[in-house]
MIPAPA-274612 format. One record per atom (N, C-alpha, C, CB): residue number from 1; atom name; x, y, z; chain. Coordinates in pm, whole numbers, padded with zeros to 5 digits. Last residue first. Glycine has a CB too. Layout:
N
site pos = NUM | site = CA | u = X | v = Y | w = Z | unit = A
...
***
This chain:
82
site pos = 82 | site = N | u = -04440 | v = 08372 | w = 04484 | unit = A
site pos = 82 | site = CA | u = -04314 | v = 08440 | w = 04518 | unit = A
site pos = 82 | site = C | u = -04336 | v = 08587 | w = 04551 | unit = A
site pos = 82 | site = CB | u = -04214 | v = 08429 | w = 04404 | unit = A
site pos = 81 | site = N | u = -04702 | v = 08176 | w = 04627 | unit = A
site pos = 81 | site = CA | u = -04652 | v = 08269 | w = 04524 | unit = A
site pos = 81 | site = C | u = -04528 | v = 08342 | w = 04575 | unit = A
site pos = 81 | site = CB | u = -04763 | v = 08372 | w = 04486 | unit = A
site pos = 80 | site = N | u = -04658 | v = 07839 | w = 04736 | unit = A
site pos = 80 | site = CA | u = -04681 | v = 07981 | w = 04769 | unit = A
site pos = 80 | site = C | u = -04629 | v = 08070 | w = 04657 | unit = A
site pos = 80 | site = CB | u = -04613 | v = 08018 | w = 04903 | unit = A
site pos = 79 | site = N | u = -04573 | v = 07589 | w = 04670 | unit = A
site pos = 79 | site = CA | u = -04703 | v = 07632 | w = 04619 | unit = A
site pos = 79 | site = C | u = -04731 | v = 07780 | w = 04641 | unit = A
site pos = 79 | site = CB | u = -04812 | v = 07551 | w = 04683 | unit = A
site pos = 78 | site = N | u = -04339 | v = 07550 | w = 04808 | unit = A
site pos = 78 | site = CA | u = -04330 | v = 07561 | w = 04662 | unit = A
site pos = 78 | site = C | u = -04461 | v = 07609 | w = 04601 | unit = A
site pos = 78 | site = CB | u = -04291 | v = 07427 | w = 04601 | unit = A
site pos = 77 | site = N | u = -04436 | v = 07516 | w = 05064 | unit = A
site pos = 77 | site = CA | u = -04359 | v = 07637 | w = 05035 | unit = A
site pos = 77 | site = C | u = -04349 | v = 07658 | w = 04883 | unit = A
site pos = 77 | site = CB | u = -04218 | v = 07628 | w = 05097 | unit = A
site pos = 76 | site = N | u = -04548 | v = 07263 | w = 05036 | unit = A
site pos = 76 | site = CA | u = -04635 | v = 07378 | w = 05063 | unit = A
site pos = 76 | site = C | u = -04564 | v = 07508 | w = 05031 | unit = A
site pos = 76 | site = CB | u = -04680 | v = 07379 | w = 05210 | unit = A
site pos = 75 | site = N | u = -04316 | v = 07106 | w = 05004 | unit = A
site pos = 75 | site = CA | u = -04415 | v = 07116 | w = 04896 | unit = A
site pos = 75 | site = C | u = -04510 | v = 07234 | w = 04916 | unit = A
site pos = 75 | site = CB | u = -04495 | v = 06986 | w = 04887 | unit = A
site pos = 74 | site = N | u = -04190 | v = 07142 | w = 05253 | unit = A
site pos = 74 | site = CA | u = -04122 | v = 07181 | w = 05129 | unit = A
site pos = 74 | site = C | u = -04223 | v = 07199 | w = 05014 | unit = A
site pos = 74 | site = CB | u = -04017 | v = 07075 | w = 05090 | unit = A
site pos = 73 | site = N | u = -04383 | v = 07033 | w = 05425 | unit = A
site pos = 73 | site = CA | u = -04346 | v = 07174 | w = 05438 | unit = A
site pos = 73 | site = C | u = -04280 | v = 07224 | w = 05309 | unit = A
site pos = 73 | site = CB | u = -04250 | v = 07195 | w = 05558 | unit = A
site pos = 72 | site = N | u = -04375 | v = 06766 | w = 05332 | unit = A
site pos = 72 | site = CA | u = -04499 | v = 06843 | w = 05326 | unit = A
site pos = 72 | site = C | u = -04471 | v = 06993 | w = 05334 | unit = A
site pos = 72 | site = CB | u = -04594 | v = 06801 | w = 05440 | unit = A
site pos = 71 | site = N | u = -04112 | v = 06695 | w = 05394 | unit = A
site pos = 71 | site = CA | u = -04157 | v = 06693 | w = 05254 | unit = A
site pos = 71 | site = C | u = -04284 | v = 06775 | w = 05237 | unit = A
site pos = 71 | site = CB | u = -04182 | v = 06548 | w = 05207 | unit = A
site pos = 70 | site = N | u = -04117 | v = 06712 | w = 05675 | unit = A
site pos = 70 | site = CA | u = -04026 | v = 06796 | w = 05596 | unit = A
site pos = 70 | site = C | u = -04071 | v = 06806 | w = 05451 | unit = A
site pos = 70 | site = CB | u = -03884 | v = 06741 | w = 05603 | unit = A
site pos = 69 | site = N | u = -04310 | v = 06510 | w = 05726 | unit = A
site pos = 69 | site = CA | u = -04333 | v = 06648 | w = 05770 | unit = A
site pos = 69 | site = C | u = -04245 | v = 06744 | w = 05690 | unit = A
site pos = 69 | site = CB | u = -04305 | v = 06662 | w = 05921 | unit = A
site pos = 68 | site = N | u = -04176 | v = 06287 | w = 05622 | unit = A
site pos = 68 | site = CA | u = -04304 | v = 06329 | w = 05566 | unit = A
site pos = 68 | site = C | u = -04336 | v = 06473 | w = 05605 | unit = A
site pos = 68 | site = CB | u = -04415 | v = 06236 | w = 05613 | unit = A
site pos = 67 | site = N | u = -03950 | v = 06266 | w = 05790 | unit = A
site pos = 67 | site = CA | u = -03933 | v = 06294 | w = 05649 | unit = A
site pos = 67 | site = C | u = -04063 | v = 06348 | w = 05587 | unit = A
site pos = 67 | site = CB | u = -03888 | v = 06168 | w = 05575 | unit = A
site pos = 66 | site = N | u = -04081 | v = 06206 | w = 06034 | unit = A
site pos = 66 | site = CA | u = -03997 | v = 06327 | w = 06021 | unit = A
site pos = 66 | site = C | u = -03981 | v = 06366 | w = 05874 | unit = A
site pos = 66 | site = CB | u = -03858 | v = 06304 | w = 06084 | unit = A
site pos = 65 | site = N | u = -04205 | v = 05964 | w = 05962 | unit = A
site pos = 65 | site = CA | u = -04287 | v = 06077 | w = 06005 | unit = A
site pos = 65 | site = C | u = -04208 | v = 06208 | w = 05993 | unit = A
site pos = 65 | site = CB | u = -04335 | v = 06057 | w = 06152 | unit = A
site pos = 64 | site = N | u = -03981 | v = 05801 | w = 05912 | unit = A
site pos = 64 | site = CA | u = -04073 | v = 05835 | w = 05803 | unit = A
site pos = 64 | site = C | u = -04158 | v = 05957 | w = 05839 | unit = A
site pos = 64 | site = CB | u = -04163 | v = 05716 | w = 05769 | unit = A
site pos = 63 | site = N | u = -03873 | v = 05782 | w = 06167 | unit = A
site pos = 63 | site = CA | u = -03795 | v = 05845 | w = 06061 | unit = A
site pos = 63 | site = C | u = -03886 | v = 05887 | w = 05946 | unit = A
site pos = 63 | site = CB | u = -03686 | v = 05750 | w = 06011 | unit = A
site pos = 62 | site = N | u = -04088 | v = 05645 | w = 06296 | unit = A
site pos = 62 | site = CA | u = -04046 | v = 05777 | w = 06343 | unit = A
site pos = 62 | site = C | u = -03967 | v = 05852 | w = 06235 | unit = A
site pos = 62 | site = CB | u = -03961 | v = 05764 | w = 06471 | unit = A
site pos = 61 | site = N | u = -04096 | v = 05403 | w = 06157 | unit = A
site pos = 61 | site = CA | u = -04213 | v = 05491 | w = 06152 | unit = A
site pos = 61 | site = C | u = -04177 | v = 05632 | w = 06196 | unit = A
site pos = 61 | site = CB | u = -04326 | v = 05435 | w = 06241 | unit = A
site pos = 60 | site = N | u = -03798 | v = 05348 | w = 05969 | unit = A
site pos = 60 | site = CA | u = -03876 | v = 05332 | w = 06091 | unit = A
site pos = 60 | site = C | u = -03994 | v = 05428 | w = 06081 | unit = A
site pos = 60 | site = CB | u = -03788 | v = 05360 | w = 06221 | unit = A
site pos = 59 | site = N | u = -03813 | v = 05267 | w = 05613 | unit = A
site pos = 59 | site = CA | u = -03773 | v = 05348 | w = 05730 | unit = A
site pos = 59 | site = C | u = -03853 | v = 05310 | w = 05854 | unit = A
site pos = 59 | site = CB | u = -03793 | v = 05497 | w = 05699 | unit = A
site pos = 58 | site = N | u = -03733 | v = 05108 | w = 05372 | unit = A
site pos = 58 | site = CA | u = -03814 | v = 05059 | w = 05483 | unit = A
site pos = 58 | site = C | u = -03778 | v = 05138 | w = 05610 | unit = A
site pos = 58 | site = CB | u = -03793 | v = 04906 | w = 05505 | unit = A
site pos = 57 | site = N | u = -03584 | v = 05267 | w = 05184 | unit = A
site pos = 57 | site = CA | u = -03692 | v = 05178 | w = 05139 | unit = A
site pos = 57 | site = C | u = -03785 | v = 05129 | w = 05251 | unit = A
site pos = 57 | site = CB | u = -03632 | v = 05059 | w = 05072 | unit = A
site pos = 56 | site = N | u = -03541 | v = 05621 | w = 05241 | unit = A
site pos = 56 | site = CA | u = -03500 | v = 05482 | w = 05268 | unit = A
site pos = 56 | site = C | u = -03614 | v = 05390 | w = 05228 | unit = A
site pos = 56 | site = CB | u = -03461 | v = 05463 | w = 05419 | unit = A
site pos = 55 | site = N | u = -03654 | v = 05859 | w = 05148 | unit = A
site pos = 55 | site = CA | u = -03509 | v = 05850 | w = 05163 | unit = A
site pos = 55 | site = C | u = -03457 | v = 05708 | w = 05190 | unit = A
site pos = 55 | site = CB | u = -03465 | v = 05940 | w = 05274 | unit = A
site pos = 54 | site = N | u = -03897 | v = 05810 | w = 04888 | unit = A
site pos = 54 | site = CA | u = -03863 | v = 05823 | w = 05029 | unit = A
site pos = 54 | site = C | u = -03712 | v = 05805 | w = 05043 | unit = A
site pos = 54 | site = CB | u = -03941 | v = 05718 | w = 05117 | unit = A
site pos = 53 | site = N | u = -04019 | v = 05967 | w = 04602 | unit = A
site pos = 53 | site = CA | u = -03917 | v = 05879 | w = 04659 | unit = A
site pos = 53 | site = C | u = -03891 | v = 05911 | w = 04805 | unit = A
site pos = 53 | site = CB | u = -03787 | v = 05890 | w = 04579 | unit = A
site pos = 52 | site = N | u = -04340 | v = 05955 | w = 04496 | unit = A
site pos = 52 | site = CA | u = -04245 | v = 06045 | w = 04563 | unit = A
site pos = 52 | site = C | u = -04147 | v = 05954 | w = 04635 | unit = A
site pos = 52 | site = CB | u = -04318 | v = 06146 | w = 04664 | unit = A
site pos = 51 | site = N | u = -04483 | v = 05865 | w = 04192 | unit = A
site pos = 51 | site = CA | u = -04427 | v = 05818 | w = 04319 | unit = A
site pos = 51 | site = C | u = -04328 | v = 05923 | w = 04369 | unit = A
site pos = 51 | site = CB | u = -04358 | v = 05679 | w = 04302 | unit = A
site pos = 50 | site = N | u = -04763 | v = 06032 | w = 04053 | unit = A
site pos = 50 | site = CA | u = -04620 | v = 06003 | w = 04049 | unit = A
site pos = 50 | site = C | u = -04574 | v = 05960 | w = 04187 | unit = A
site pos = 50 | site = CB | u = -04539 | v = 06126 | w = 04000 | unit = A
site pos = 49 | site = N | u = -05066 | v = 06012 | w = 03867 | unit = A
site pos = 49 | site = CA | u = -04996 | v = 06004 | w = 03996 | unit = A
site pos = 49 | site = C | u = -04850 | v = 05966 | w = 03976 | unit = A
site pos = 49 | site = CB | u = -05065 | v = 05902 | w = 04088 | unit = A
site pos = 48 | site = N | u = -05056 | v = 06192 | w = 03552 | unit = A
site pos = 48 | site = CA | u = -05118 | v = 06107 | w = 03654 | unit = A
site pos = 48 | site = C | u = -05034 | v = 06104 | w = 03779 | unit = A
site pos = 48 | site = CB | u = -05139 | v = 05966 | w = 03600 | unit = A
site pos = 47 | site = N | u = -04886 | v = 06353 | w = 03410 | unit = A
site pos = 47 | site = CA | u = -04941 | v = 06235 | w = 03342 | unit = A
site pos = 47 | site = C | u = -05007 | v = 06140 | w = 03440 | unit = A
site pos = 47 | site = CB | u = -04831 | v = 06162 | w = 03265 | unit = A
site pos = 46 | site = N | u = -04812 | v = 06554 | w = 03589 | unit = A
site pos = 46 | site = CA | u = -04872 | v = 06592 | w = 03460 | unit = A
site pos = 46 | site = C | u = -04936 | v = 06474 | w = 03387 | unit = A
site pos = 46 | site = CB | u = -04766 | v = 06654 | w = 03372 | unit = A
site pos = 45 | site = N | u = -04916 | v = 06434 | w = 03917 | unit = A
site pos = 45 | site = CA | u = -04817 | v = 06476 | w = 03818 | unit = A
site pos = 45 | site = C | u = -04886 | v = 06506 | w = 03687 | unit = A
site pos = 45 | site = CB | u = -04709 | v = 06367 | w = 03798 | unit = A
site pos = 44 | site = N | u = -04982 | v = 06420 | w = 04265 | unit = A
site pos = 44 | site = CA | u = -05030 | v = 06437 | w = 04128 | unit = A
site pos = 44 | site = C | u = -04917 | v = 06485 | w = 04037 | unit = A
site pos = 44 | site = CB | u = -05149 | v = 06536 | w = 04123 | unit = A
site pos = 43 | site = N | u = -04802 | v = 06173 | w = 04453 | unit = A
site pos = 43 | site = CA | u = -04841 | v = 06312 | w = 04432 | unit = A
site pos = 43 | site = C | u = -04893 | v = 06324 | w = 04290 | unit = A
site pos = 43 | site = CB | u = -04721 | v = 06411 | w = 04458 | unit = A
site pos = 42 | site = N | u = -04758 | v = 05914 | w = 04695 | unit = A
site pos = 42 | site = CA | u = -04793 | v = 05959 | w = 04561 | unit = A
site pos = 42 | site = C | u = -04832 | v = 06107 | w = 04563 | unit = A
site pos = 42 | site = CB | u = -04909 | v = 05875 | w = 04503 | unit = A
site pos = 41 | site = N | u = -04581 | v = 05673 | w = 04859 | unit = A
site pos = 41 | site = CA | u = -04617 | v = 05814 | w = 04864 | unit = A
site pos = 41 | site = C | u = -04640 | v = 05859 | w = 04721 | unit = A
site pos = 41 | site = CB | u = -04506 | v = 05900 | w = 04935 | unit = A
site pos = 40 | site = N | u = -04604 | v = 05395 | w = 05033 | unit = A
site pos = 40 | site = CA | u = -04614 | v = 05435 | w = 04894 | unit = A
site pos = 40 | site = C | u = -04665 | v = 05578 | w = 04900 | unit = A
site pos = 40 | site = CB | u = -04710 | v = 05338 | w = 04808 | unit = A
site pos = 39 | site = N | u = -04399 | v = 05259 | w = 05296 | unit = A
site pos = 39 | site = CA | u = -04494 | v = 05354 | w = 05241 | unit = A
site pos = 39 | site = C | u = -04488 | v = 05367 | w = 05089 | unit = A
site pos = 39 | site = CB | u = -04471 | v = 05488 | w = 05302 | unit = A
site pos = 38 | site = N | u = -04358 | v = 05050 | w = 05502 | unit = A
site pos = 38 | site = CA | u = -04329 | v = 05035 | w = 05359 | unit = A
site pos = 38 | site = C | u = -04422 | v = 05129 | w = 05283 | unit = A
site pos = 38 | site = CB | u = -04347 | v = 04885 | w = 05311 | unit = A
site pos = 37 | site = N | u = -04204 | v = 05086 | w = 05822 | unit = A
site pos = 37 | site = CA | u = -04316 | v = 05112 | w = 05730 | unit = A
site pos = 37 | site = C | u = -04268 | v = 05089 | w = 05588 | unit = A
site pos = 37 | site = CB | u = -04371 | v = 05257 | w = 05748 | unit = A
site pos = 36 | site = N | u = -04126 | v = 04927 | w = 06136 | unit = A
site pos = 36 | site = CA | u = -04093 | v = 04994 | w = 06011 | unit = A
site pos = 36 | site = C | u = -04217 | v = 05005 | w = 05922 | unit = A
site pos = 36 | site = CB | u = -03980 | v = 04919 | w = 05937 | unit = A
site pos = 35 | site = N | u = -04227 | v = 04789 | w = 06343 | unit = A
site pos = 35 | site = CA | u = -04141 | v = 04904 | w = 06377 | unit = A
site pos = 35 | site = C | u = -04113 | v = 04989 | w = 06253 | unit = A
site pos = 35 | site = CB | u = -04009 | v = 04856 | w = 06440 | unit = A
site pos = 34 | site = N | u = -04573 | v = 04688 | w = 06309 | unit = A
site pos = 34 | site = CA | u = -04431 | v = 04677 | w = 06276 | unit = A
site pos = 34 | site = C | u = -04356 | v = 04803 | w = 06321 | unit = A
site pos = 34 | site = CB | u = -04412 | v = 04655 | w = 06124 | unit = A
site pos = 33 | site = N | u = -04841 | v = 04724 | w = 06339 | unit = A
site pos = 33 | site = CA | u = -04768 | v = 04661 | w = 06449 | unit = A
site pos = 33 | site = C | u = -04619 | v = 04647 | w = 06425 | unit = A
site pos = 33 | site = CB | u = -04825 | v = 04529 | w = 06477 | unit = A
site pos = 32 | site = N | u = -04893 | v = 04706 | w = 05996 | unit = A
site pos = 32 | site = CA | u = -04955 | v = 04732 | w = 06126 | unit = A
site pos = 32 | site = C | u = -04878 | v = 04655 | w = 06233 | unit = A
site pos = 32 | site = CB | u = -05106 | v = 04691 | w = 06127 | unit = A
site pos = 31 | site = N | u = -04796 | v = 04627 | w = 05753 | unit = A
site pos = 31 | site = CA | u = -04708 | v = 04710 | w = 05837 | unit = A
site pos = 31 | site = C | u = -04768 | v = 04743 | w = 05973 | unit = A
site pos = 31 | site = CB | u = -04674 | v = 04838 | w = 05765 | unit = A
site pos = 30 | site = N | u = -04988 | v = 04493 | w = 05606 | unit = A
site pos = 30 | site = CA | u = -04885 | v = 04413 | w = 05671 | unit = A
site pos = 30 | site = C | u = -04794 | v = 04495 | w = 05764 | unit = A
site pos = 30 | site = CB | u = -04802 | v = 04343 | w = 05567 | unit = A
site pos = 29 | site = N | u = -05135 | v = 04678 | w = 05467 | unit = A
site pos = 29 | site = CA | u = -05188 | v = 04628 | w = 05594 | unit = A
site pos = 29 | site = C | u = -05082 | v = 04553 | w = 05673 | unit = A
site pos = 29 | site = CB | u = -05308 | v = 04536 | w = 05569 | unit = A
site pos = 28 | site = N | u = -04924 | v = 04930 | w = 05329 | unit = A
site pos = 28 | site = CA | u = -04982 | v = 04796 | w = 05323 | unit = A
site pos = 28 | site = C | u = -05028 | v = 04752 | w = 05462 | unit = A
site pos = 28 | site = CB | u = -04881 | v = 04695 | w = 05265 | unit = A
site pos = 27 | site = N | u = -05017 | v = 05269 | w = 05299 | unit = A
site pos = 27 | site = CA | u = -04941 | v = 05170 | w = 05373 | unit = A
site pos = 27 | site = C | u = -05005 | v = 05033 | w = 05355 | unit = A
site pos = 27 | site = CB | u = -04933 | v = 05206 | w = 05522 | unit = A
site pos = 26 | site = N | u = -04984 | v = 05571 | w = 05128 | unit = A
site pos = 26 | site = CA | u = -05055 | v = 05445 | w = 05138 | unit = A
site pos = 26 | site = C | u = -04963 | v = 05343 | w = 05204 | unit = A
site pos = 26 | site = CB | u = -05103 | v = 05395 | w = 04998 | unit = A
site pos = 25 | site = N | u = -05024 | v = 05908 | w = 05132 | unit = A
site pos = 25 | site = CA | u = -04937 | v = 05801 | w = 05179 | unit = A
site pos = 25 | site = C | u = -05024 | v = 05677 | w = 05194 | unit = A
site pos = 25 | site = CB | u = -04866 | v = 05837 | w = 05315 | unit = A
site pos = 24 | site = N | u = -05046 | v = 06176 | w = 04903 | unit = A
site pos = 24 | site = CA | u = -05113 | v = 06069 | w = 04976 | unit = A
site pos = 24 | site = C | u = -05010 | v = 05963 | w = 05013 | unit = A
site pos = 24 | site = CB | u = -05229 | v = 06007 | w = 04891 | unit = A
site pos = 23 | site = N | u = -05087 | v = 06517 | w = 04813 | unit = A
site pos = 23 | site = CA | u = -04998 | v = 06408 | w = 04850 | unit = A
site pos = 23 | site = C | u = -05081 | v = 06302 | w = 04923 | unit = A
site pos = 23 | site = CB | u = -04879 | v = 06459 | w = 04941 | unit = A
site pos = 22 | site = N | u = -05285 | v = 06684 | w = 04742 | unit = A
site pos = 22 | site = CA | u = -05151 | v = 06721 | w = 04698 | unit = A
site pos = 22 | site = C | u = -05052 | v = 06607 | w = 04721 | unit = A
site pos = 22 | site = CB | u = -05104 | v = 06847 | w = 04770 | unit = A
site pos = 21 | site = N | u = -05607 | v = 06566 | w = 04622 | unit = A
site pos = 21 | site = CA | u = -05504 | v = 06582 | w = 04723 | unit = A
site pos = 21 | site = C | u = -05372 | v = 06625 | w = 04661 | unit = A
site pos = 21 | site = CB | u = -05486 | v = 06453 | w = 04802 | unit = A
site pos = 20 | site = N | u = -05871 | v = 06527 | w = 04517 | unit = A
site pos = 20 | site = CA | u = -05784 | v = 06637 | w = 04472 | unit = A
site pos = 20 | site = C | u = -05676 | v = 06670 | w = 04575 | unit = A
site pos = 20 | site = CB | u = -05868 | v = 06763 | w = 04443 | unit = A
site pos = 19 | site = N | u = -06015 | v = 06302 | w = 04566 | unit = A
site pos = 19 | site = CA | u = -06017 | v = 06405 | w = 04670 | unit = A
site pos = 19 | site = C | u = -05931 | v = 06526 | w = 04636 | unit = A
site pos = 19 | site = CB | u = -05972 | v = 06346 | w = 04801 | unit = A
site pos = 18 | site = N | u = -05968 | v = 06152 | w = 04334 | unit = A
site pos = 18 | site = CA | u = -06106 | v = 06177 | w = 04378 | unit = A
site pos = 18 | site = C | u = -06113 | v = 06293 | w = 04478 | unit = A
site pos = 18 | site = CB | u = -06165 | v = 06051 | w = 04441 | unit = A
site pos = 17 | site = N | u = -05683 | v = 06131 | w = 04326 | unit = A
site pos = 17 | site = CA | u = -05758 | v = 06205 | w = 04224 | unit = A
site pos = 17 | site = C | u = -05896 | v = 06245 | w = 04273 | unit = A
site pos = 17 | site = CB | u = -05770 | v = 06121 | w = 04097 | unit = A
site pos = 16 | site = N | u = -05632 | v = 05982 | w = 04558 | unit = A
site pos = 16 | site = CA | u = -05558 | v = 06105 | w = 04531 | unit = A
site pos = 16 | site = C | u = -05635 | v = 06193 | w = 04433 | unit = A
site pos = 16 | site = CB | u = -05417 | v = 06073 | w = 04476 | unit = A
site pos = 15 | site = N | u = -05793 | v = 05757 | w = 04516 | unit = A
site pos = 15 | site = CA | u = -05826 | v = 05849 | w = 04625 | unit = A
site pos = 15 | site = C | u = -05756 | v = 05984 | w = 04605 | unit = A
site pos = 15 | site = CB | u = -05787 | v = 05788 | w = 04761 | unit = A
site pos = 14 | site = N | u = -05660 | v = 05639 | w = 04297 | unit = A
site pos = 14 | site = CA | u = -05801 | v = 05677 | w = 04286 | unit = A
site pos = 14 | site = C | u = -05839 | v = 05778 | w = 04394 | unit = A
site pos = 14 | site = CB | u = -05892 | v = 05552 | w = 04296 | unit = A
site pos = 13 | site = N | u = -05407 | v = 05588 | w = 04408 | unit = A
site pos = 13 | site = CA | u = -05422 | v = 05680 | w = 04294 | unit = A
site pos = 13 | site = C | u = -05565 | v = 05729 | w = 04281 | unit = A
site pos = 13 | site = CB | u = -05378 | v = 05611 | w = 04164 | unit = A
site pos = 12 | site = N | u = -05480 | v = 05399 | w = 04603 | unit = A
site pos = 12 | site = CA | u = -05421 | v = 05526 | w = 04643 | unit = A
site pos = 12 | site = C | u = -05433 | v = 05629 | w = 04531 | unit = A
site pos = 12 | site = CB | u = -05273 | v = 05508 | w = 04682 | unit = A
site pos = 11 | site = N | u = -05568 | v = 05187 | w = 04445 | unit = A
site pos = 11 | site = CA | u = -05662 | v = 05253 | w = 04535 | unit = A
site pos = 11 | site = C | u = -05610 | v = 05388 | w = 04581 | unit = A
site pos = 11 | site = CB | u = -05692 | v = 05165 | w = 04655 | unit = A
site pos = 10 | site = N | u = -05328 | v = 05121 | w = 04307 | unit = A
site pos = 10 | site = CA | u = -05452 | v = 05151 | w = 04235 | unit = A
site pos = 10 | site = C | u = -05550 | v = 05230 | w = 04323 | unit = A
site pos = 10 | site = CB | u = -05519 | v = 05020 | w = 04186 | unit = A
site pos = 9 | site = N | u = -05149 | v = 05061 | w = 04518 | unit = A
site pos = 9 | site = CA | u = -05127 | v = 05175 | w = 04428 | unit = A
site pos = 9 | site = C | u = -05256 | v = 05216 | w = 04358 | unit = A
site pos = 9 | site = CB | u = -05019 | v = 05141 | w = 04324 | unit = A
site pos = 8 | site = N | u = -05281 | v = 04833 | w = 04654 | unit = A
site pos = 8 | site = CA | u = -05236 | v = 04956 | w = 04718 | unit = A
site pos = 8 | site = C | u = -05226 | v = 05075 | w = 04623 | unit = A
site pos = 8 | site = CB | u = -05102 | v = 04932 | w = 04782 | unit = A
site pos = 7 | site = N | u = -05355 | v = 04583 | w = 04592 | unit = A
site pos = 7 | site = CA | u = -05440 | v = 04691 | w = 04539 | unit = A
site pos = 7 | site = C | u = -05395 | v = 04829 | w = 04587 | unit = A
site pos = 7 | site = CB | u = -05585 | v = 04668 | w = 04581 | unit = A
site pos = 6 | site = N | u = -05165 | v = 04416 | w = 04710 | unit = A
site pos = 6 | site = CA | u = -05195 | v = 04398 | w = 04568 | unit = A
site pos = 6 | site = C | u = -05284 | v = 04508 | w = 04509 | unit = A
site pos = 6 | site = CB | u = -05262 | v = 04264 | w = 04549 | unit = A
site pos = 5 | site = N | u = -05155 | v = 04487 | w = 04985 | unit = A
site pos = 5 | site = CA | u = -05045 | v = 04521 | w = 04895 | unit = A
site pos = 5 | site = C | u = -05083 | v = 04515 | w = 04747 | unit = A
site pos = 5 | site = CB | u = -04929 | v = 04430 | w = 04920 | unit = A
site pos = 4 | site = N | u = -05453 | v = 04627 | w = 05118 | unit = A
site pos = 4 | site = CA | u = -05374 | v = 04509 | w = 05086 | unit = A
site pos = 4 | site = C | u = -05271 | v = 04548 | w = 04980 | unit = A
site pos = 4 | site = CB | u = -05465 | v = 04390 | w = 05036 | unit = A
site pos = 3 | site = N | u = -05422 | v = 04945 | w = 05287 | unit = A
site pos = 3 | site = CA | u = -05482 | v = 04854 | w = 05189 | unit = A
site pos = 3 | site = C | u = -05396 | v = 04731 | w = 05176 | unit = A
site pos = 3 | site = CB | u = -05500 | v = 04923 | w = 05053 | unit = A
site pos = 2 | site = N | u = -05475 | v = 05235 | w = 05472 | unit = A
site pos = 2 | site = CA | u = -05421 | v = 05099 | w = 05472 | unit = A
site pos = 2 | site = C | u = -05498 | v = 05012 | w = 05373 | unit = A
site pos = 2 | site = CB | u = -05428 | v = 05038 | w = 05614 | unit = A
site pos = 1 | site = N | u = -05374 | v = 05571 | w = 05481 | unit = A
site pos = 1 | site = CA | u = -05471 | v = 05474 | w = 05444 | unit = A
site pos = 1 | site = C | u = -05405 | v = 05338 | w = 05434 | unit = A
site pos = 1 | site = CB | u = -05538 | v = 05512 | w = 05313 | unit = A
***
């Protein structure tokens, strides 16, 4: 989802809760057409939305996509019963 930087977190948190998502990635509009991304990744936590730390502050879009896929697989595996 793309939002202006000043409302990014607020709107991402609202959508995370409203849709009962396990993870949400919010991107500032300013990253359109850029080689790099400034993602805000949120997941539900016990006290509300928590930031999921990305491995680099401004990764390339390709590096971020790889990391996001790995993170999604890791989180899904943690949800499965043992």
